[in-house]
C-alpha distance (Angstrom), angle and dihedral (degrees) to the residues before:
residue distance angle dihedral
M1 . . .
N2 3.80 . .
P3 3.75 121.4 .
V4 3.77 95.1 -96.2
E5 3.86 92.3 52.2
I6 3.69 88.7 52.0
W7 3.67 93.7 49.6
R8 3.83 88.9 48.2
Q9 3.85 90.1 52.4
T10 3.78 92.8 46.6
L11 3.89 87.5 50.1
S12 3.72 93.4 54.0
E13 3.80 93.5 46.0
R14 3.71 94.0 50.6
A15 3.85 96.8 41.8
S16 3.92 87.1 49.0
H17 3.82 89.7 53.0
H18 3.79 95.6 49.4
Q19 3.82 92.8 45.2
K20 3.79 85.2 73.6
T21 3.68 92.0 63.6
V22 3.83 110.2 95.6
E23 3.71 121.7 -148.2
M24 3.80 113.3 -110.9
V25 3.81 119.6 -130.8
R26 3.67 133.5 170.9
G27 3.74 112.1 -64.3
S28 3.77 96.7 -0.3
A29 3.93 88.4 130.0
V30 3.84 98.2 39.4
P31 3.78 121.3 94.4
Y32 3.87 97.5 -152.3
H33 3.66 143.1 38.0
R34 3.81 131.9 -138.8
R35 3.78 137.6 167.6
G36 3.86 102.4 -171.2
V37 3.73 123.0 30.1
L38 3.85 112.2 -162.9
S39 3.85 118.9 -147.0
V40 3.75 106.9 -144.7
P41 3.92 121.1 -172.2
A42 3.84 112.1 -119.6
Y43 3.93 88.4 -157.1
R44 3.75 122.8 49.5
G45 3.83 114.9 179.9
G46 3.73 141.1 71.9
A47 3.73 126.4 -102.6
A48 3.81 90.6 -92.9
L49 3.88 95.3 51.9
Q50 3.80 114.2 110.0
P51 3.83 114.3 -116.3
E52 3.79 92.3 -115.2
M53 3.64 92.3 55.2
A54 3.83 93.8 42.2
H55 3.88 86.6 51.4
S56 3.75 92.0 53.9
H57 3.81 97.1 42.7
S58 3.93 92.1 44.0
L59 3.94 93.6 49.9
Q60 3.81 92.3 45.2
L61 3.84 90.2 51.9
M62 3.79 93.3 50.4
A63 3.87 91.4 45.1
K64 3.79 90.1 53.7
A65 3.82 92.0 47.1
A66 3.86 88.2 53.9
L67 3.98 87.7 63.2
L68 3.70 97.8 50.1
P69 3.88 118.9 108.7
V70 3.64 94.9 -112.1
D71 3.89 125.4 126.8
A72 3.76 96.8 -137.6
L73 3.84 138.2 9.8
F74 3.89 137.5 173.0
F75 3.74 134.3 -161.8
D76 3.79 113.3 -120.8
L77 3.75 122.8 -136.6
E78 3.79 95.5 165.0
D79 3.68 112.7 59.2
A80 3.80 96.6 12.6
A81 3.78 99.7 66.5
P82 3.93 126.8 59.0
D83 3.88 113.1 -101.6
H84 3.77 94.7 -103.5
P85 3.86 126.3 107.7
A86 3.77 92.5 -124.5
F87 3.73 95.3 55.1
K88 3.74 92.6 40.1
A89 3.81 89.3 54.6
L90 3.75 91.3 51.0
A91 3.78 93.1 49.8
R92 3.80 94.7 52.2
Q93 3.81 89.9 46.2
F94 3.85 88.6 53.0
C95 3.78 93.0 44.4
A96 3.76 94.6 50.2
Q97 3.77 93.1 49.3
A98 3.79 93.3 48.5
L99 3.73 93.5 47.8
A100 3.79 92.8 48.9
T101 3.84 96.8 46.3
T102 3.74 110.0 31.2
D103 3.83 127.7 95.1
F104 3.67 104.8 -132.2
G105 3.94 95.7 178.6
P106 3.81 109.8 -155.3
R107 3.75 96.8 -21.5
V108 3.78 122.1 126.5
V109 3.80 105.3 -119.9
G110 3.79 135.6 -160.3
F111 3.88 145.0 139.3
R112 3.78 135.4 -131.2
P113 3.83 114.9 -131.9
N114 3.81 121.7 -164.9
S115 3.81 118.9 -87.0
I116 3.70 119.2 -68.7
R117 3.85 87.5 -118.9
S118 3.79 90.9 57.1
P119 3.83 123.1 92.8
Y120 3.74 88.7 -122.4
F121 3.82 101.6 58.1
A122 3.78 99.7 86.6
D123 3.72 94.3 49.9
D124 3.80 91.2 44.6
L125 3.83 92.9 54.9
D126 3.87 92.9 40.3
V127 3.82 97.9 49.8
V128 3.87 99.3 38.6
L129 3.82 96.9 41.9
A130 3.76 94.8 45.3
A131 3.80 91.0 52.4
A132 3.80 101.9 36.7
G133 3.83 112.4 1.1
H134 3.71 91.2 121.3
R135 3.81 92.5 59.9
L136 3.73 95.9 49.8
D137 3.77 125.5 103.6
F138 3.80 97.5 -174.7
I139 3.78 144.4 -0.1
V140 3.79 117.7 -144.3
I141 3.88 110.6 -135.4
P142 3.86 112.6 -153.8
K143 3.72 130.9 -163.3
S144 3.88 95.9 15.1
E145 3.67 114.1 174.5
S146 3.81 101.6 177.3
A147 3.68 145.1 16.8
A148 3.84 89.4 -116.8
E149 3.81 90.9 63.0
V150 3.81 91.6 51.4
A151 3.82 93.3 42.9
D152 3.91 88.4 55.1
I153 3.75 90.9 50.0
A154 3.81 90.6 47.8
D155 3.89 90.2 51.3
L156 3.89 91.2 49.2
V157 3.82 92.8 49.9
A158 3.91 92.5 46.6
A159 3.79 92.6 47.3
L160 3.87 92.8 52.1
G161 3.81 91.9 42.6
R162 3.87 90.6 54.1
A163 3.81 90.6 44.5
L164 3.76 93.6 51.7
G165 3.87 95.5 36.8
W166 3.69 98.1 -121.0
P167 3.78 113.6 -174.6
K168 3.76 92.1 -130.5
L169 3.83 137.0 3.5
P170 3.85 121.5 -110.6
R171 3.83 110.3 -116.1
L172 3.79 120.4 -129.2
E173 3.78 120.1 -121.2
V174 3.72 106.4 -161.8
L175 3.88 124.7 -151.4
I176 3.73 113.4 -133.5
E177 3.83 98.9 -158.0
S178 3.74 106.7 139.0
P179 3.86 138.5 53.5
R180 3.76 92.7 -109.3
A181 3.80 93.6 50.0
F182 3.74 89.8 49.9
L183 3.75 91.5 52.5
H184 3.83 89.6 49.5
A185 3.81 93.7 44.0
Q186 3.75 96.0 109.5
A187 3.84 94.7 52.5
I188 3.77 89.1 46.1
A189 3.84 92.3 51.1
A190 3.80 89.8 50.3
I191 3.88 91.4 62.6
P192 3.83 104.2 107.1
L193 3.81 96.9 -134.6
V194 3.85 93.4 49.7
S195 3.84 109.3 99.6
A196 3.85 100.8 173.9
L197 3.84 147.2 15.1
V198 3.75 111.6 -140.0
F199 3.71 121.1 -159.5
G200 3.79 115.7 -131.6
A201 3.73 102.4 -162.5
Y202 3.80 100.3 179.4
D203 3.76 97.8 48.9
F204 3.77 89.5 42.2
S205 3.85 91.9 53.5
R206 3.80 89.8 45.9
C207 3.92 90.3 54.9
I208 3.78 93.3 50.0
G209 3.78 95.5 40.7
S210 3.83 99.2 -112.3
Q211 3.79 138.0 117.0
V212 3.71 136.8 -112.9
H213 3.88 109.6 -130.5
A214 3.85 117.5 -171.7
Q215 3.86 90.4 -136.3
T216 3.73 101.6 41.8
W217 3.72 111.5 25.1
L218 3.79 94.5 98.7
S219 3.66 90.4 66.2
D220 3.77 96.0 31.7
Q221 3.79 90.2 60.0
L222 3.83 97.1 33.1
L223 3.74 98.8 122.0
V224 3.80 95.2 56.3
R225 3.90 90.2 39.6
Q226 3.77 90.1 54.0
M227 3.69 96.6 45.1
L228 3.70 101.6 47.2
P229 3.85 98.1 63.6
I230 3.95 87.6 48.0
I231 3.71 92.7 51.8
A232 3.79 94.9 44.7
A233 3.76 93.7 47.6
A234 3.80 90.9 49.9
H235 3.79 86.9 68.1
G236 3.88 96.4 35.9
K237 3.77 91.5 -103.5
H238 3.81 132.3 127.3
A239 3.89 129.1 -114.6
L240 3.83 120.5 -144.2
D241 3.76 124.0 -157.2
A242 3.73 127.1 -129.2
V243 3.79 127.6 -97.2
T244 3.86 124.8 -80.1
A245 3.82 96.9 -128.7
A246 3.83 95.4 -161.7
L247 3.81 101.7 97.0
P248 3.83 125.1 -157.0
V249 3.77 91.6 -135.3
R250 3.84 123.8 168.7
P251 3.77 122.1 -131.7
K252 3.80 115.6 -93.0
D253 3.76 90.8 -122.7
G254 3.87 90.0 52.5
L255 3.78 95.1 -123.5
L256 3.66 112.3 132.7
T257 3.85 105.2 -156.6
P258 3.84 118.2 -170.2
D259 3.76 89.3 -98.6
A260 3.74 92.9 50.6
V261 3.85 92.2 47.7
A262 3.91 88.0 49.3
A263 3.88 92.1 48.9
R264 3.77 90.8 47.3
Q265 3.75 94.2 51.9
V266 3.75 92.0 46.8
A267 3.80 87.9 55.5
L268 3.75 93.0 49.2
D269 3.86 91.8 49.2
L270 3.82 89.8 50.2
A271 3.78 90.2 54.8
H272 3.73 92.4 51.0
R273 3.73 92.4 43.9
D274 3.68 93.8 51.4
A275 3.82 93.2 45.3
A276 3.86 93.2 48.8
D277 3.87 88.1 51.0
A278 3.81 90.7 50.0
C279 3.76 92.0 49.5
R280 3.78 92.8 53.1
L281 3.83 90.9 50.6
G282 3.81 89.4 54.2
F283 3.82 103.9 -100.6
A284 3.76 112.8 151.3
G285 3.84 95.8 -144.6
K286 3.76 143.8 -26.3
W287 3.80 137.9 -119.7
V288 3.82 115.6 -103.3
L289 3.91 122.2 -149.8
H290 3.81 101.6 -179.3
P291 3.78 130.5 37.4
D292 3.83 93.0 -124.2
Q293 3.80 88.6 60.5
I294 3.81 93.9 64.1
A295 3.86 98.2 79.5
P296 3.84 97.0 47.2
I297 3.74 92.0 42.3
Q298 3.84 98.8 47.6
A299 3.77 90.4 41.9
A300 3.78 90.4 58.3
F301 3.92 91.1 52.6
G302 3.84 94.8 50.5
P303 3.69 132.6 64.8
T304 3.84 123.2 -113.8
A305 3.83 117.8 -111.2
E306 3.73 91.1 -103.7
Q307 3.85 92.0 51.7
A308 3.84 91.4 47.5
Q309 3.86 91.8 50.8
R310 3.85 91.8 46.1
A311 3.85 91.6 49.2
L312 3.86 90.4 49.3
R313 3.78 89.9 52.7
L314 3.72 93.9 47.5
C315 3.85 92.4 48.4
A316 3.80 91.5 47.7
D317 3.85 91.7 47.9
Y318 3.83 90.1 49.1
A319 3.82 92.2 46.8
R320 3.85 93.2 53.0
A321 3.77 90.5 48.1
A322 3.79 91.2 47.0
M323 3.73 91.1 52.9
A324 3.73 89.9 48.4
G325 3.77 90.6 55.7
S326 3.80 102.1 -98.3
G327 3.81 120.6 132.3
A328 3.84 98.3 -160.5
E329 3.74 140.0 18.8
R330 3.77 134.0 -162.6
D331 3.86 117.5 -117.5
Q332 3.74 116.1 -149.8
A333 3.77 98.4 165.2
Q334 3.92 93.2 120.1
A335 3.79 116.9 65.2
G336 3.68 112.2 -105.4
Q337 3.82 94.6 3.4
V338 3.78 127.1 99.9
R339 3.73 123.9 177.3
L340 3.78 133.3 177.7
V341 3.81 111.4 -113.7
D342 3.84 116.5 -151.8
K343 3.72 129.4 158.4
A344 3.72 94.3 -78.5
V345 3.94 90.1 55.3
A346 3.85 90.8 44.4
G347 3.76 89.5 49.4
M348 3.79 91.6 55.7
E349 3.75 89.4 50.1
F350 3.76 93.6 48.2
W351 3.87 86.2 64.5
V352 3.81 86.3 61.7
V353 3.77 93.3 47.0
Q354 3.81 89.2 50.8
A355 3.81 91.6 50.7
G356 3.75 90.4 45.5
L357 3.78 93.2 56.5
R358 3.81 91.6 43.0
Y359 3.67 96.8 53.6
G360 3.78 98.6 38.6
L361 3.84 98.7 -105.8
L362 3.79 89.7 116.7
T363 3.84 124.7 38.2
D364 3.78 136.6 -162.6
R365 3.86 86.2 -99.2
D366 3.74 90.6 60.6
L367 3.76 91.6 47.8
N368 3.74 94.7 46.7
A369 3.96 89.1 49.9
T370 3.80 86.6 68.1
G371 3.71 92.8 61.9
L372 3.91 88.8 -127.8
T373 3.72 136.4 96.6
L374 3.75 126.3 -123.1
A375 3.88 85.1 -109.3
H376 3.82 91.3 59.8
L377 3.83 91.6 48.8
R378 3.88 90.4 47.1
A379 3.67 95.4 50.1
A380 3.82 95.7 45.4
S381 3.86 93.8 44.9
L382 3.75 102.8 37.7
G383 3.88 103.5 20.6
P384 3.80 130.6 -115.4
E385 3.83 91.3 -79.8
H386 3.90 89.1 73.9
A387 3.79 96.2 42.7
E388 3.78 101.7 81.8
H389 3.80 107.1 11.0
P390 3.74 109.7 138.8
S391 3.80 93.1 -133.2
N392 3.89 93.0 50.7
P393 3.83 112.8 106.1
W394 3.72 86.7 -154.4
S395 3.73 91.3 61.6
P396 3.78 125.3 87.0
K397 3.89 86.8 -136.5
F398 3.73 90.6 60.0
E399 3.86 110.6 139.1
T400 3.80 117.4 -145.9
N401 3.76 93.8 -173.3
L402 3.88 129.4 71.1
């Protein structure tokens, strides 16, 4: 062969090799979706409360949480229980019982053990996973400092899951709440069992010597909050934003004075504001501290019915144009505004279509009215490389086990 023929053969071989590399997008390696993630104490009761009463109160609290209209929840052994072996033991016992016996319906469910560097971690993992590991969707990993720590936990979880024959392995949602964890976030996200990076704003601020102010923390922590969704998406994972600590609590006496009503509304508005900001940055969801935060947070992460219908129309128009040989279309749906719609724009709108279908804002009837299938829309908006990839949650071949 002459040099040009050799070059062409090399070109073909290298192009063929790289065609096997699938573009990573947010959530392409995560088997579930959630907007709000509710933190639920696994222990409820003061130090003076008798174990029998603490058991009753704690199980009632966890059972009530399982009925709330939240996408995901986890039972907390770290911050919820006093830092004493006796209380930690009770908390893990209550958590294991609740996870093993509660009907969670469609909710994504997990638990948070204590840090791997604490004296409680081994018992937390042993007791809870032995009792209910097969029912878990995720485990929250707190105070992570390196990818090696997270990889060791992943290996331990996978080994027990294989030994006990679990139908799926719980994923790891790793808190990024220290400077070192942030610097290792990319290596952590690359671990196959990891599904999410979770920003822990308060511990992060403690570590760098700053404060979290309700009105300014979005900009104060902007660098970290911009980077985590990018790092997570580069590995097909999710990023989850930190809690909004302003709680819309009701007075203990039940009397809502004008001042209490105003303070409660401010707290609800802050939760929605923070969630909307997180959504714009690319976070897939946000932690929830109080049941009344669920509605404003989940609303911020989902489209309105009008937005979902408009996205469906746009994706359908683009798919028809693509099948007819056009690479771009003009969108004139909004009065006075015209924009060029290419595959990148259609791909962004397909996220909205997916959310609309997932949360009941779009129906099969709406989809059928376009004359196209979801597969047609997916292929046109995202490209064929996303249609059947085994780590793609939109694909029927998606594997939930590792």
